[in-house]
C-alpha positions in Angstrom: 14.1 -1.3 10.8 11.3 -0.1 8.4 8.8 -2.5 7.0 7.0 -1.1 4.0 3.4 -1.3 3.0 2.6 -0.5 -0.6 -0.3 1.7 -1.5 -2.4 0.2 -4.4 -1.2 2.8 -6.9 2.4 1.9 -6.0 1.7 -1.8 -6.7 0.2 -0.9 -10.0 3.2 1.3 -11.0 5.6 -1.5 -10.0 3.6 -4.1 -11.9 3.6 -1.9 -15.0 7.4 -1.4 -14.8 7.1 2.3 -14.1 9.9 3.9 -12.1 9.2 5.0 -8.6 10.5 8.3 -7.3 13.0 8.7 -4.6 13.2 8.2 -1.7 11.0 5.1 -2.1 12.7 3.7 -5.1 16.0 3.3 -3.2 14.4 2.2 0.0 12.4 -0.6 -1.7 15.4 -1.7 -3.8 17.5 -2.0 -0.6 14.8 -3.5 1.6 15.4 -7.2 1.0 19.2 -6.9 1.4 18.7 -5.1 4.7 16.2 -7.7 6.1 13.2 -5.3 5.7 9.8 -6.5 4.6 7.7 -5.2 1.8 4.0 -5.9 2.1 0.9 -5.6 0.0 -2.5 -5.4 1.7 -5.4 -7.7 0.9 -7.5 -4.5 0.5 -5.4 -3.9 -2.6 -7.0 -7.0 -4.2 -10.4 -5.5 -3.6 -9.4 -2.1 -4.9 -7.9 -3.5 -8.1 -11.2 -5.5 -8.7 -13.2 -2.3 -8.1 -11.0 -0.3 -10.5 -11.5 -3.0 -13.2 -15.2 -3.1 -12.5 -15.5 0.7 -12.9 -13.3 0.6 -16.1 -10.7 2.8 -14.4 -7.9 0.3 -15.2 -7.7 -2.5 -17.7 -5.9 -5.8 -17.0 -4.8 -8.5 -19.4 -6.1 -11.1 -16.9 -8.6 -11.4 -14.1 -8.0 -9.2 -11.0 -7.6 -12.4 -9.0 -4.9 -13.7 -11.3 -3.2 -10.3 -11.4 -3.1 -10.2 -7.6 -1.8 -13.8 -7.3 1.0 -12.8 -9.7 1.8 -9.8 -7.5 2.0 -12.1 -4.4 4.3 -14.4 -6.3 7.0 -11.8 -6.4 9.7 -13.0 -4.0 10.3 -9.6 -2.4 6.6 -9.1 -1.4 4.5 -10.6 1.3 0.8 -10.4 2.1 0.1 -8.0 5.0 -2.1 -8.9 7.9 -5.6 -7.4 7.8 -7.4 -8.4 11.0 -10.9 -6.9 12.0 -9.2 -4.6 14.5 -7.6 -2.7 11.6 -11.0 -2.1 10.0 -12.3 -0.8 13.3 -9.3 1.4 13.8 -9.7 2.9 10.3 -13.0 4.4 11.5 -11.3 6.3 14.4 -8.0 7.5 13.1 -6.6 10.6 14.8 -6.1 13.9 13.1 -7.5 14.5 9.6 -7.3 11.2 7.9 -8.2 10.7 4.2 -11.8 10.3 3.4 -11.3 7.3 1.0 -12.0 4.1 2.9 -9.1 2.2 1.3 -6.7 4.9 2.2 -8.0 4.8 5.8 -7.6 1.0 5.9 -4.0 1.3 4.6 -3.2 4.0 7.1 -4.7 1.9 9.9 -2.7 -1.1 8.8 0.5 0.8 8.7 -0.2 2.3 12.2 -1.2 -1.1 13.7 1.9 -2.9 12.5 4.4 -0.1 12.5 4.8 -0.2 8.7 6.0 2.7 6.5 3.3 3.4 3.9 4.8 3.9 0.4 2.5 6.2 -1.6 2.2 9.2 -3.9 -1.4 9.8 -2.8 -1.6 13.5 -1.7 -4.1 12.7 1.0 -2.0 10.0 2.6 1.1 12.2 2.2 -0.7 15.0 4.1 -1.8 12.5 6.8 1.7 11.3 7.2 2.8 14.9 7.4 0.6 15.3 10.5 2.7 12.6 12.1 0.0 10.0 12.4 1.6 7.4 10.1 5.0 6.9 8.7 5.1 7.7 5.0 7.6 7.5 2.2 6.9 9.2 -1.1 7.2 7.4 -4.3 
């Protein structure tokens, strides 16, 4: 049974009420009724804070409050992010994305058998290599 890990952009789109593309939209909608988990990574909190700091996104509240509200959604849970994932992100097989956050998300998905939900072209390409399960959104 798939367990889903949301890319940061996916979390932002959901938070903004933007529609996700299929097949992810249907998979995420059905996940709770089929006993599948949907996770958000702690690295997403860091990335959100960095995006705010660099004026790439604007929030109506602090990044910490924004992330806490995301975690309050009943269908989401906080993914594990042990040191081993950070280490594994430095030695991913194939041609992993250059972005450190994308690498950490890919390493998390690989470590725990999650399916990464993303629209990021680098992560989609990496999933196409067969190194991580990906579902496009």
